[in-house]
C-alpha positions as CSV (number, residue, x, y, z in Angstrom):
1,M,140.5,37.1,87.8
2,I,141.7,38.2,91.3
3,T,141.5,35.4,94.2
4,I,142.3,36.6,97.8
5,T,144.0,34.3,99.9
6,R,145.5,36.7,102.5
7,T,143.9,38.4,105.3
8,E,145.7,41.7,104.5
9,D,144.7,41.8,100.8
10,L,141.0,41.0,102.0
11,A,141.3,44.0,104.4
12,R,142.5,46.4,101.6
13,F,139.6,45.4,99.4
14,C,137.0,45.8,102.3
15,E,138.4,49.0,103.6
16,A,138.0,50.4,100.2
17,A,134.6,49.1,99.7
18,K,133.5,51.2,102.6
19,S,133.7,54.2,100.5
20,A,131.5,52.6,97.8
21,P,127.7,53.0,97.9
22,Y,127.3,49.3,97.8
23,V,128.9,46.0,97.3
24,T,127.4,42.8,95.6
25,V,128.2,39.7,97.8
26,D,127.6,35.9,97.0
27,T,128.8,32.7,98.3
28,E,129.4,29.0,97.1
29,F,129.0,26.4,99.7
30,L,128.6,22.4,100.4
31,R,126.0,20.8,102.7
32,E,125.6,17.4,101.3
33,R,127.8,15.9,103.8
34,T,127.6,18.3,107.1
35,Y,124.7,19.8,109.0
36,W,126.1,23.2,108.8
37,S,127.0,24.6,105.4
38,K,130.7,24.5,104.7
39,L,131.7,28.1,103.3
40,C,133.9,27.4,100.0
41,L,134.1,30.8,98.2
42,I,133.1,34.4,98.7
43,Q,132.5,36.8,95.5
44,M,132.3,40.5,95.9
45,A,132.0,43.3,93.4
46,L,131.8,47.1,93.5
47,P,130.5,49.6,91.3
48,P,132.8,50.0,88.5
49,A,132.4,53.8,88.5
50,S,133.2,54.2,92.2
51,T,135.9,51.5,92.6
52,P,138.8,52.9,94.6
53,K,142.3,52.1,93.1
54,E,143.4,50.6,96.2
55,A,140.6,48.0,96.3
56,G,142.7,46.0,93.8
57,G,139.9,45.5,91.3
58,E,136.2,46.0,91.2
59,A,135.5,42.1,91.5
60,V,137.3,39.5,93.5
61,L,137.0,36.0,94.8
62,V,137.8,35.3,98.4
63,D,139.2,31.9,99.2
64,P,138.0,31.1,102.9
65,L,139.7,27.6,102.7
66,A,143.2,29.5,102.3
67,E,145.5,28.7,105.3
68,G,145.6,31.7,107.7
69,L,143.0,33.8,106.1
70,S,140.7,35.5,108.7
71,L,137.4,36.8,107.5
72,E,137.2,39.5,110.1
73,P,137.8,42.3,107.6
74,L,134.8,41.2,105.8
75,Y,132.5,41.1,108.8
76,D,134.0,44.6,109.7
77,L,132.7,45.7,106.1
78,F,129.1,44.0,107.1
79,R,129.1,46.2,110.2
80,H,129.7,49.3,108.1
81,T,126.2,50.7,107.5
82,A,127.3,53.4,105.1
83,T,127.8,50.6,102.3
84,V,124.6,48.5,101.4
85,K,125.4,44.8,101.0
86,V,123.5,43.3,98.0
87,F,122.7,39.7,97.9
88,H,120.4,37.5,95.9
89,A,118.2,35.0,97.7
90,A,120.2,35.8,100.7
91,R,118.9,33.3,103.3
92,Q,121.3,30.5,103.0
93,D,124.4,33.1,103.0
94,L,122.9,35.0,106.0
95,E,122.7,31.7,107.8
96,I,126.7,30.9,107.2
97,F,127.5,34.4,108.5
98,F,125.3,34.4,111.4
99,H,126.6,30.9,112.6
100,D,130.1,31.7,111.9
101,A,130.2,35.2,113.2
102,G,126.9,35.7,115.1
103,L,126.3,39.0,112.7
104,F,124.0,40.0,109.6
105,P,125.2,42.4,106.9
106,E,123.8,46.0,107.5
107,P,122.3,47.5,105.5
108,L,120.9,44.2,103.5
109,F,119.3,44.4,100.1
110,D,118.0,41.0,98.7
111,T,117.3,41.1,95.1
112,Q,115.2,38.2,95.0
113,V,112.7,39.6,97.5
114,A,112.8,43.1,95.8
115,A,112.1,41.4,92.6
116,M,108.9,39.7,94.0
117,V,107.9,43.1,95.3
118,C,108.5,44.6,92.0
119,G,106.3,42.1,90.1
120,F,108.9,39.6,88.8
121,G,107.0,36.5,90.2
122,E,107.3,34.2,92.8
123,Q,110.9,33.1,94.0
124,A,112.4,35.2,90.9
125,G,115.6,33.2,89.8
126,Y,119.0,34.9,89.5
127,E,119.3,33.6,85.8
128,T,115.7,35.2,85.0
129,L,116.8,38.6,86.6
130,V,120.0,38.5,84.7
131,R,118.3,38.0,81.2
132,K,115.3,40.3,81.8
133,I,117.2,43.3,83.6
134,A,120.9,42.8,82.6
135,K,120.0,41.5,79.1
136,A,122.8,38.8,79.5
137,N,123.0,34.9,79.5
138,L,124.7,33.0,82.3
139,D,126.7,29.9,81.6
140,K,125.5,27.6,84.4
141,S,127.6,24.6,83.7
142,S,129.8,25.0,87.0
143,R,126.9,25.3,89.3
144,F,126.8,21.8,90.7
145,T,130.5,21.6,90.8
146,D,132.7,20.7,94.0
147,W,133.7,24.2,95.4
148,S,135.7,22.6,98.2
149,R,138.3,21.2,95.7
150,R,141.3,23.3,94.9
151,P,142.6,24.6,92.6
152,L,139.3,26.2,91.3
153,S,139.0,26.0,87.2
154,D,138.9,29.1,85.3
155,A,135.3,28.2,84.4
156,Q,134.2,28.0,88.3
157,K,135.8,31.4,88.7
158,A,133.9,32.9,85.7
159,Y,130.9,31.4,87.1
160,A,131.3,32.7,90.5
161,L,132.1,36.3,89.6
162,A,128.9,36.5,87.1
163,D,127.1,35.9,90.2
164,V,128.1,39.4,91.7
165,T,129.0,41.4,88.5
166,H,125.6,41.2,86.8
167,L,124.0,41.8,90.4
168,R,125.1,45.2,90.3
169,V,122.9,46.0,87.1
170,I,120.1,44.1,88.7
171,Y,120.4,46.0,92.1
172,E,120.5,49.5,90.7
173,F,117.5,48.6,88.6
174,L,115.4,47.1,91.5
175,A,116.6,49.9,94.0
176,A,115.4,52.6,91.6
177,E,111.8,50.6,90.9
178,L,111.4,50.6,94.8
179,R,111.9,54.3,95.3
180,K,109.7,55.0,92.2
181,N,106.9,52.8,93.6
182,D,107.5,54.1,97.1
183,R,107.9,50.4,98.4
184,E,111.2,50.6,100.2
185,G,109.4,50.1,103.4
186,W,107.9,46.7,102.0
187,L,111.4,45.5,101.3
188,A,112.6,46.4,104.8
189,E,109.9,44.5,106.5
190,E,111.1,41.4,104.6
191,V,114.6,42.1,105.3
192,A,113.8,42.3,108.9
193,V,112.7,38.6,109.0
194,L,116.0,37.8,107.1
195,E,118.1,39.4,109.8
196,D,116.1,38.1,112.9
197,P,118.3,35.4,114.5
198,E,115.1,33.3,115.0
199,T,115.1,32.5,111.2
200,Y,118.2,30.6,111.7
201,I,117.8,28.8,114.9
202,T,116.7,25.2,114.9
203,R,115.8,24.2,118.6
204,P,116.0,20.3,118.8
205,E,112.7,20.3,120.8
206,E,110.8,22.1,118.2
207,A,112.3,19.9,115.1
208,W,109.2,17.9,115.2
209,M,107.1,20.6,113.8
210,K,108.7,20.4,110.4
211,V,107.9,16.8,110.1
212,R,104.9,16.1,107.8
213,T,102.5,13.4,109.0
214,R,99.0,12.6,108.7
215,T,98.6,11.5,112.3
216,N,97.5,13.5,114.9
217,S,97.2,11.2,117.7
218,P,98.7,13.3,120.9
219,R,100.8,10.2,121.9
220,F,102.1,9.5,118.4
221,L,103.3,13.1,118.1
222,A,104.9,12.9,121.5
223,I,106.9,10.0,120.5
224,L,107.6,11.9,117.1
225,R,108.6,15.0,119.2
226,E,111.4,13.0,121.2
227,L,112.6,11.2,118.0
228,A,113.1,14.6,116.3
229,R,114.7,15.9,119.2
230,F,117.2,13.3,119.4
231,R,118.0,13.4,115.6
232,E,118.5,17.3,115.7
233,S,120.7,17.1,118.7
234,Y,122.8,14.4,117.2
235,A,123.1,15.8,113.8
236,Q,124.0,19.2,115.3
237,D,126.7,17.9,117.6
238,R,128.5,15.8,114.9
239,D,127.8,18.2,112.0
240,I,126.2,15.4,109.8
241,P,123.0,15.9,107.7
242,R,119.8,14.9,109.5
243,S,119.3,12.2,106.9
244,R,122.3,10.4,108.0
245,V,120.9,9.7,111.3
246,F,117.4,8.6,109.9
247,K,115.2,10.0,107.5
248,D,111.6,11.5,108.2
249,D,110.0,8.4,106.7
250,A,111.6,6.2,109.2
251,M,110.9,8.6,112.0
252,I,107.1,8.2,111.4
253,E,107.4,4.5,111.2
254,L,109.3,4.3,114.5
255,A,106.6,6.6,116.2
256,S,104.2,4.1,114.8
257,T,105.8,0.7,115.6
258,K,107.4,2.1,119.0
259,P,110.6,-0.3,119.2
260,A,111.5,-1.4,122.7
261,N,114.5,-3.2,121.9
262,E,117.4,-3.4,119.0
263,A,115.5,-6.5,117.8
264,D,112.6,-4.4,117.2
265,L,114.7,-1.8,115.2
266,G,116.2,-4.8,113.2
267,R,112.4,-5.4,111.8
268,S,112.2,-1.6,110.7
269,R,111.6,-1.5,106.9
270,L,113.0,2.2,106.7
271,L,115.7,2.6,109.2
272,L,119.6,2.8,107.9
273,R,121.7,-0.3,109.0
274,E,124.0,2.0,110.9
275,A,121.3,3.3,113.1
276,R,119.9,-0.4,114.3
277,K,122.9,-0.3,116.7
278,G,125.2,1.8,118.6
279,D,124.7,5.4,119.7
280,I,121.7,6.0,117.4
281,A,120.1,2.9,118.2
282,A,120.2,3.7,122.0
283,G,119.1,7.3,121.2
284,I,116.0,6.1,119.3
285,L,114.9,3.7,122.0
286,A,115.5,6.3,124.6
287,A,113.2,8.7,122.6
288,V,110.5,6.5,122.1
289,K,110.3,5.4,125.9
290,A,110.4,9.1,126.6
291,G,107.6,9.8,124.4
292,Q,105.4,7.1,125.8
293,E,106.0,8.2,129.0
294,A,105.5,11.8,128.3
295,R,102.7,13.7,130.0
296,D,103.0,17.1,128.2
297,L,101.5,15.7,125.1
298,P,101.3,17.9,121.9
299,Q,98.1,19.7,121.7
300,V,96.1,19.2,118.4
301,K,94.2,22.2,117.4
302,S,90.4,21.5,117.0
303,D,90.1,23.8,114.0
304,E,92.7,22.8,111.6
305,P,93.2,25.1,108.4
306,G,91.5,24.0,105.6
307,R,88.8,21.9,107.3
308,P,85.6,21.4,105.1
309,G,83.3,24.0,107.0
310,N,86.1,26.7,105.8
311,A,86.7,25.4,102.2
312,A,84.4,28.0,100.5
313,L,86.0,30.9,102.4
314,S,89.5,29.7,101.7
315,D,88.6,29.5,98.0
316,L,87.4,33.1,98.1
317,L,90.3,34.4,99.9
318,R,92.4,32.7,97.2
319,V,90.6,34.6,94.6
320,L,90.9,38.0,96.7
321,L,94.6,37.3,96.8
322,K,95.1,36.9,93.1
323,A,93.3,40.0,92.5
324,K,95.0,42.0,95.0
325,A,98.5,40.8,93.9
326,D,97.7,41.4,90.2
327,A,96.6,44.9,91.1
328,A,99.6,45.7,93.2
329,G,102.1,43.9,90.8
330,V,103.3,41.7,93.7
331,A,104.0,38.0,93.7
332,P,100.7,36.2,95.7
333,K,103.2,34.0,97.6
334,L,104.9,36.9,99.0
335,I,101.9,38.3,100.6
336,A,100.1,35.3,102.0
337,S,100.8,31.2,101.7
338,S,97.8,28.9,101.2
339,A,98.3,27.7,104.7
340,E,97.8,31.4,106.0
341,L,94.6,31.7,103.7
342,D,93.1,28.6,105.4
343,A,94.1,30.0,108.8
344,I,92.4,33.3,108.2
345,A,89.2,31.1,107.0
346,T,89.4,29.4,110.4
347,G,89.4,32.5,112.4
348,E,93.3,32.8,113.2
349,R,94.4,36.5,113.2
350,D,98.1,36.7,114.4
351,L,99.5,36.1,110.9
352,P,102.1,37.9,108.7
353,A,99.3,38.5,106.0
354,L,97.1,40.6,108.2
355,H,100.2,43.0,109.1
356,G,102.3,45.9,107.9
357,W,102.4,46.4,103.9
358,R,100.4,43.3,103.4
359,A,97.4,44.3,105.6
360,E,97.4,47.6,103.2
361,V,97.4,45.4,100.0
362,F,95.3,42.4,101.2
363,G,94.9,41.8,104.8
364,H,92.3,44.6,105.7
365,D,90.1,43.4,102.8
366,A,90.8,39.5,103.6
367,L,89.1,40.2,107.1
368,R,86.3,42.1,105.7
369,L,85.7,39.2,103.3
370,A,85.8,36.8,106.2
371,A,83.3,39.2,108.2
372,G,80.8,39.1,105.2
373,E,81.0,43.1,104.8
374,I,82.5,42.6,101.2
375,A,81.8,40.4,98.5
376,L,83.6,39.6,95.0
377,S,82.3,39.9,91.8
378,A,83.7,39.4,88.2
379,R,83.1,41.4,85.3
380,G,85.1,41.5,81.8
381,G,87.5,39.1,83.6
382,V,88.3,41.5,86.4
383,V,87.8,40.7,90.0
384,R,86.0,43.4,92.1
385,V,85.3,44.1,95.5
386,V,81.9,44.9,96.2
387,T,80.5,46.4,99.6
388,V,77.6,44.4,101.1
389,S,74.9,46.7,102.4
């Protein structure tokens, strides 16, 4: 097992990789103690039949923690558009590279997304694809080990390499399936989302939208917005997890109780002890005050998805989605989420499910169903679309 620790060796492998049709890539990282993921290991493999001798091996490990190692040769390979970069479930990997170097590998092939397009179900796991496509089994015993510790064990290295060597077989199979079914464009639409910088940018002023709460009071939401803004900025600036500042349940409690001083913070049931004083306490109190004084209150939609008046249409859309997904051999979740179905039922139209390949498979008929132009019938266990005259 080859582990690259010098920039010149990485450059040699990446330069050789430019003559290969594709390279499979994976990473190991830690995020438990930081806001940004800490890159600990990079794995890469080339097609055995086309691996140049100068590459130094068909599969290698790259140690980004090695002193003096620059990843610029890797990023140069990522810019080389003649070689396809193959990942499985690429989102977290891409986030790391985007924040480190401001780029995305091009062209990109994500085998998890491709598997969903090819009928392998929702969120197809790598282990499942290895078993079904590569006809092999994985030893997952090293999955949750500390990848930042050195030296890496032989078991860790073997586990890491398996994540890119089997990926070659999976990629070649799925790429062929997409070509056969003329669905390469479908994958391209999904990859475009993965390669959109907006996918990886978390703006503090928008962080409140990801906090689940049952309270829709505009003033409550204004305080929640300011608390979430403070937490996100504080965590980003200090590279610590959000939960180390305060958790969502504590944020909701604070937005409800509206503490005015540290004595009030001391009565919180859910706030961490470290957050009841110092910089965090000051930030909380300032955020609560800002929320109470805010004039630009968050607007609550009058037609919330899933409201009782649209429940019947939402249910019909779910039946239609299942039927259309089964007919196309695509995971339903890839076409439309439950929230999107509820949104369609309430009249919303600017949704991914109603554009691109999703519209062809499901969206056009979803709109016809909502407009009363078609109905659904079941015969012999098969759901059929019936035009309403």
